[in-house]
N, C-alpha and C positions, 0 to 999 in steps of 0.2 A: 504493500500500500504506500502511495506517495505521501508526502508530509500531511499529517493530520494532527491537530492538537487533541488533547484528551476529550474536549467537549465536542469534537468532530468525529469521534469514534463511538460506537454504540455496543451495548451489551443487553442480554436478556435478563429480565427481572427474576428468572428462575434458575439462573446460573449456567445455562447450557451453551451460551454464545458470548464471545468477546471479540473486540476489534472489528466490528462490522462497519462497512462503509455506509454513508447516508443513502446512496443509491440503492444498496441492497435492502436496507430497512424500509425504504419507501415502497419498493416493488414487492417485498415479501409481506409486509403488514404485520404478520404474526410470527414470532420466533418458532423454530422447529421444536422446542421443548414446551410449547404452549404459553410461554411468557410473553411479555411486552417489551419493546425496545425502549431504552433510555440512553442518554449520553453518559459516557463513562465518568464525566465530570461536568458539573454545572459551571459555565464560564463566569468570570467576574467582569464587571463593566470596565471599559477602558478609562483612562485618565480623562478628566474634563468631559465625561459623557453628558452630564446634564446641560452644560452650556452649549456643547456642540450639537446636541440633538433637540434642544428645546423648541426650536422653530421649524423643524423639519415637517414636510407634508407626510401623510400616512405611508405612502409607498417608499419614500426615502428612509423613513424611520424603520420600516420593515426590513429594508436592505441591511441597515446597520445591525439590527437584532439577529436576523437570520444568518448573517455572515459569521457570527460567533459559533454557529452550530454546523456550518457547511464549509468544507475545505475548498479553497479556490482551485485545488487540483481536481476536484470533482465537477464543480460548476464554476466557470470563470466569472469574475465580478461583472463583466458586461452582460453575460448570459443570465446571471441571477437577477440583475436589475431589470432586464427585459422581461423575464418570467413574472416578476412581481408587478411591474407596470401593466402587463397584459392582464394579470389576475384582477386588478382593482379598477381597470378601465370599464368594467361592466357595472359598477355601482352607480346608483342614481344621485347620491349626495357627494358634493366635492370634497367633504371632509372624511368620507368613507364611513366613519363612526362618530357622529357629532355628540358632544356632551351638552346636555340641557339641564338648567337649574330647575328641578321639579318643585322643590320647596325651599326657596332661598333663605328664609328665616331659620331653617333647620340645617342649612348647609347640606341638603340632600340633592344629589345630582343623578341624572339618568344617562347612561351610555347607550345610545341607540345603535344596535348592531343589526338592524333589519333592513338596511338600504341596498342589499345585494339583489341579484336576479330573482330569488325565490322568497324574499322578504323574511329571511330568518338568519340568525347569527351563524349558522353552519356554512353560509356562503363565504364568509371570510376565509375559512380554511379550505373548503372544497373547490373554490375557484383556483386557488393556489395548487392544490393537490392534482387537479385535472391537468394543469399546465406542466407540472413536474412529470407526471406519467408520460405525457406526450414528448417532452424534452428527452427523457432517458431512452424511450423507445425509438424515436427518430434517430438519435445518435447511435444506438446499437445497430440500427438497420441501414446506416449510411452506406455500407459496402455490401449489403445483402441483396440477393436476388429475390424474386417474388416468392419462390417456394421455401426459402430459408429465413424469411423475415421473423423477427421476434414480435409476437402479438400477445397482448395482455387481455384476459377476459375478467372483468370486474363483476363480482356477484355480491349482492347484498339483499337483506330483508329489511322492510321498513313498515312502520306504523304510520308514516306520513312524511314528516319533515326531512329526514335524512335522505329518503328516496328522491324527492324533487331536487334537493341541493346537489346530490351526487349526479343526477342526470344533467342538470344545468352546468355542472363543472366539467363533465366528460363529453357532452354532446359535440359531435363533429371532430373529435380528437383523432389524430392518425394512429393507427395500429392499436386501438383500444376499443373493445366492445363492452358495453355495460348492460347487465341484467339486474333488474330490480323486481323483487317479489313483494307483493302487498296482498293482504287478506281481502278478498273480493267483497265489496259492499261494506267494509268496516273502517275505511279511512274517510276523512271528511271530503265532501264534494270538491272543495277548492284544491285540496291536496291531490286528489285523484286526477283532477283536470290538469294541474300543473305537471304531473308526471306523464300522463297519457297523450297530451296534445303536442308533445315534443316528437317530431316525425323524422329526426335525423336517422340515417340508416344504421348507425352504430348503437342506437338506444333500443332496448328491448324491455317492455313492461310485461310482467307476468302476473295476472290476477289469479290468486290461488283460492280454491274453495276451502275455507277453513279459517283458522285463527292466525294471529301473528306467530304463535309458537310453531304452527305447521310450516310457515315460511322459513322460520329460523332453523327448524329441523332439516328442511331440504337443503338449505345453504350449508349447514354443518356437514351433512352427508356428502355433499359435493367436494368440500374442502378436504374431507377425510379420505376421498376416493383417489387412489394413485392414478388410475386410468384417466379420469377427468382432468387431473392436474397436469399430467404429461401431455395430453392432447391440447388442452386449452390454456394452460399457464394462468392459473387463477390469481387474482389480486383482490385486496380488500380496501374499502373506502370508509368503513365505520370508524368510530372514535378510537379504536385500538391503533390505528395507523399514526405513527409518531409525527408525521408531517402535519396532521391536523392540530395536534397540541402545539407544535412549534409555531404555526401561523397565528395562533390565538394569543401568543405571548405579546405580540406587537400592540394589541389594543389596550393592554394595561399601561404600557409606556405612553401611548397616544392619549389616553384618558388623563393620566397623571400630568402630562405637559399641558393639556387643555385646561386643567384645573389651575395649575400654578401660574398660567398665563392670564388667568381671569382676575378681575378686581376683588373678587370675594376671598381670595386666598391670601393669607398673611404668613410671613416668615415664621416658622416654628409650628404651624398648623399640622395636625396629623391627618392621615388619609386611610380610610377603610374601604375595601371593596366588598360588595355583597352580591353573591352569585347564585341565582336559581339553578339547580343542577340535579340531574338524575344519574348519569354515568360518570360524573366527576371530572370529565375532560376539561370543561370550561374553567372551572376553579383551579384545576391542576396547572393550567397555563399561568394563572396568577401566582401560584406557588413558585414556579420556575422564575418568574419575573422578580419576586421577592428575594429568592435565594441568590439571584444575580446581583442584587443590590438596590433594586427599586424600593424606595422608602414607604412600604405599605405597613401600616401599624397592625392590621389584622385582616384576614380573609374570612368572611362570614358565609358559611355553607347554608343555603336556604333550600329545604326540601318541601315537597308536599306530604301527604299522609303516607306515602311510601317512604318511610323514614329511616332506612337502614343506616344512612350516614349520620343523621342526628343522634340516633341511639348509640352509635359508636362513640361520638364525642361526649355523650352524657355518661356512658358506662364502661367503655373499653371493650365492649363485646360487639362483634360484627356478625350478625345473625340474620339469616333469611326468616321471615315470618309470613309465609304465604297465607292468603285468605281466599276463600272460595264461596260460591253460592251468593246468598243475599249480602254477606259481609263484604264481598268484592264489588258489588254493584254501585254505580255512581257515574258521575261525569255525564257527557252528552254525546250520543252516538253521532250527531251531525258534526261534531268537532273531532271525531276519531277515537272516542274513548273505548269503543268496542274492539279496537285493534291491539289492546294492551297485552302484555306478557301474562301467561297463565300464573295465577297466584298473586299478581299485583292488584291493588285496589284501583278501581276506575275512579278518576278524579276529573276536575275541570281543567287540569293541566296535563293532558295525556302524554306529552313528550317526555314527562318525568315519571311515568308510571312504570317503575322497574322494581325487580326484587334484589338485584345485585348490581353494584356500580363497577363496570368493567375496568375503569382506569384506576381504581383505588389501589391496586397492587403496586402501581408505580410510586405512589407516596410511601407505602409500607416499606419498599426497598430502601428508600432514602432515610427513613426513620431508623431502620436497623443499622444501615451503613454508618450513619452519623453517631449512633450510640455504641458501636462496636469497640471493645478494648483491644482488638487485634493490632499487632505491631506494624503490619504492612498494608498498603492500599489493596493489593490483590487479596490478601486474607480477609479483609473487611468486605470486599465485594463478594467473595465466595460465601462468607457467613450470611450476608444479606440474601443472596440467592437461595441458600438452603432454607432459611427461615421463611421466606416468602412462599417457596414451594411447599413447605410443610403446612403453613396456614391455609393455602389454597386447597390442599388435599383435605384438610379438616372441613373446609367450607363445602367441598364436593361430597364428602362422605357423611358428615355429621350436621350439615346445615349451618355451621358457623364456627367461630373461634374467638378467643379472648387474647388480648395483648397484656403485657406487664404494665404495672403502674408507671414505670419509667418511660415506656414507649407512648402511653397515653398522654403523659405530661409533655413529652416532646411534641406530640401532635397538637396540643393546646397552645404551644408557643406561637404558632402561626395562624391557627384556625379557631373560630367559634362556630356554633351551629344553631339553627332554628328550624322548627317544623311548623308549617303554615297550613291550616285547614281550608277546605273549600269555602266555608262560611267566611273566614277572614279574607280569602281571595276576592270573593264577591264584594265584601264591604270595602276593600281597598280600591277596587275598580270604581265603585260608586263614589267613594269619598273624593278621589282625585278628579273625577269628572265634574263633581259638584263644587269643587274648590273655587273660590273667587279668583279671577284673573289677577296675576301679579306681574306688573312690568318689572323686568330685571335687566341687568346689563352684564353681558359676557364679552370675552375677547376672542377673536378668531385671527390666528397668526399675528397677534400683537395689536390688532385694530379693534377698538371698542365699538360695539354695535348694540342698539336697543333690541330687546327680544321679549315677547310675551310668552307665557307658558304655551308650548305647542301641543297639538294633539298627536295621536299616534302616527299621522302621516307627516309630521313636522311642518305643517302649515301654520298659518298665523291665527288659529282659533284660540279661544280663551281657555278651553277645558281639555285636559289631557286624557286620552283614552289608552289605558293599559291593556295588553293582552293578559290572560290569566297567569302565564309563566312569569312575565315581568312583574305582575302584581305580587307574586310570592316574594320576589326580591325586594320590592318596596316595603311590603309588610314586615319582612325580616329586618330591613333597614330601620324601620321605626322602633323595633324592639332593641336593636343595637344602639340606637340613639339614647336609650335610657341608661346604658352603661358607658357610653362615650359621647356625651352631649356636645352641641356647639357652645361657644364659637371655636373651641380649640380643635375640634375634629370635624372633618368632612367625610361624608359617605357617598360613594359612587356605586349605584345599583345598576346591574347590567340588564338592559331590555333586550330579550332574546328573540322576539318575534313581533311582527306587525299584528295589530289587533284583528285585522281581517282574516288572518289565518285561523282564528278561533272565534269567529263572529258570533256563534251561538252562546258562548259564555258571556261575551260582552253584552249581547241582547238580554240575557238573563239578568245581568247586573243592572242594566240601565233601562229596562222596559217600563219602569214606573216614572221615568222622567218624561214629562209632557213634551211632545214634539220630537223626541229622539228617533232617529231613523238610521239603521245600520247602513243601508245602501248609500245614503248621502254623506254620512259622517264618518264612516269607517272604510268602505271599499275604495281602494285606489283604482285609477283608470285601467291599470293593467289587468285587474280581475274582472272588469265588466265584460260580459260576453265570453269569458274563458270557457265556461262549461258547454258552450254551443259549438266550439271549434272541432275540427276533424280530429279523431283519435286513432291511435294504433296500440292495441293491447291484445295479448293472447291469454286465453283462459287455460288454467291448469287444474285438473281434477285433484281432489284432496288425496286420493290414493295413488297418485302418479309414481311415487317412489323414486329411487335413484335411477333406475333404468329409464323411466319416463322423462326425468329431468335431463339425463344424458342425451336422449333423443331430441328433446325440444331445443336444447342449446346447440346441438350439432346442426339441426335444421335451420335455426335462426342465423347462425354464423355463416353457413353456406349461402343463405339468401342475401345476407348483408354483403358478402363478397361479390355477388353478381350485380350489385347496384353501382 
């Protein structure tokens, strides 16, 4: 391997792989031992980083951050910059992720992450990942003939948001086919339309008769099948892929600089980030930013009633607690609640309806590594890998595990947690919609501009409309405010989706407001008429099994090649 710093080489959280290149971990997605890839070392920020980066546009800031994790021997600086610029040229807002003062008197700010093509925070990472896939494959195929070309077949299961963001990130990319399985009739109409109206030849939507678990089982069977892997070279786009975590680190720096450039920030003020999360990837990116040296006072993990993460921070026990039957019922089918994982409780925030947070083992590895008394770096790495593997085996076999008081205390150094109910979610949406308009002043790239509280589309309306996932973050922020009040502390809450993505929950919260109309106040122009557009989707019988899926993928890839 050409020169790579320790932060530009990667290992598996379960100890089976070391010294991996960035290209390999992006294309593999999952380590061969079942673990997740992480950098061998978290990089420190360069000298004078705050002054040098403070006024940078989002894409230039992303280049500075990502360069610390990607060796120039793998992606040249000019190529990396071009990939980043191309990734964020698809966003509707010039700031990519604008920071709005939601409650100025409380120093509560909202980081809007829904200005990408599919109106969800996942676009920030998946636009970048799609361009990375294409870059690596085109390079590998530069001297290949038609019959020996390296082709990647991306396969994923979705309950809504991930599927559309993956499709928009990969549509039209060279040498990549993308297959997204969704449970037929169980995702929201908007999410289904976003996926199935993409007609690019390399995009394949599969509507599976059954539940999200049936989709997941099919995907897992394909990844475990040597024949499918050898023929189609499978790749992953879900949040286990390291490149998704990496891309999200940037917006913590961007939000921090947006805040300190504002008139509301005073020297010495502290900053907390509050993150609504299910799979732990979004808030994990904040952990990397904090470990690099970004002055974050605390990361607040905000869960819905599927609270495995909140229970961990309260007790030190990481345990599945599946619910079934009437106990699991809830949420709104029209927002995709019926696509949930089996055993998870249906809520008004279905993108967070999970039993286990897939990225959590990445944090566990670092907690063990940092606490290890071993004398050498490699010994500490090996100890962390063994312990994480042991814990994950306990989770698989016994449904959970506990950590030592020392590990729990280490986790509490950087994190706090809150669990937010559906009732509190609805109340939060309602309260901020009905809040009086507050003229405020913010700064953009050093220029002071007047700004009223914007609604979910960032237009100049007086009342802000939160989607249910973002409302969980805001509700958790209000609780955190009681422990770390203004004026000494600022809270930045992450807004992860446009309210139109979950319009039924918004309607439920605001239906008693006289004159409120979802179509005029929530739906962006891009969603109007979307459900009437031409679609391309293939139905998959519930009992299709591995043989059926092999046949379908083979037929679809052949048809794609003929176009």
